[in-house]
N, C-alpha and C positions, 0 to 999 in steps of 0.2 A: 246317590248312593241309596241303599238299603233302608228305610226305615228303623229296622229293626239294630242294622248294623248301628246307625247313628246315636240310636237309642244305648247301644251295649257303650260304645264310645262315650258317652256321657256319663253313666255311670261309673264307668272305671273312672275318668278323671273327677267325680264326685270320691270315689274311694279313696284316690292318692292325695285329696287336699284335706280329708279327715283323718288323714293315718301318718302325717308325716314326722320325721323323727325329730326335728327341732323347727322354730321360727328364727331366720337368721336376717338381721336390718343388713341391708347393700352395703352400708357404708363399712361392715364389718368384714366384708368379702375382700380379696385380692383380686386386682383387673388387670389384665394379660391385653395390652393396647393391639400388640399384633394379630392375637386369635381375636379380637373383641369380645370376651368373655371372661366372666367372673367365678372365680373358685373360691372352694371352702372346704378347709379339712375334715374327712369322713374318718369314722373311727376305723374301718378296714384297713386304712393307710390310703387310699388313693384320695379323690378330691371332687366335691361336688361341683357341678358348673351348669351355669346358666350363660348364654350368649345376649348379644344387645338385641340382634333381630327377635329372639325370643320375647324380650322383654317387650320390645315394640309391640310385638302381635297379642300382648295381654298377660304371659305365661309367669307364674308365679312360684312353680316348680322346678328346683334346683336337684337334678340327677348325679349319681356317681355310676360312673360307666362301668365299675369293678363288682358291685353288689346292688341288691335291691333295694337300700335304703334311698330315701328321696328325703330333701329339706321344702320348705315353705320360705320363699325368697320375699321381705317386706320394701317396698320402694313405691315412692310418688315419683310418676313422672312429671316432666318439667317440660312445657313447652316455649319455643322460642318467643312469645307474647310475654310468658311469664318472667322470665329472665329479663328482657327489656323492660318491663314495669318495676322490678327491682333496682336495675340501676338509676332508674330518676330519683 
């Protein structure tokens, strides 16, 4: 990929992260097991969304498919090793 394109994408991502509508804890979002997606109400009437796959890739931005708003999703990834340590 052209380095100019990569730089533009990085700048675009930085703009998104700096100008989000709201910070939302993932525990406050609704989870759909069939879609493996977290949802949160958007003021436009639709819902912000972020998938499990996006979260595992390190994404923190939930987007609304109906408008230009986006949210920053707050979460901590827990590995299988962390969960086993908590059970002991």
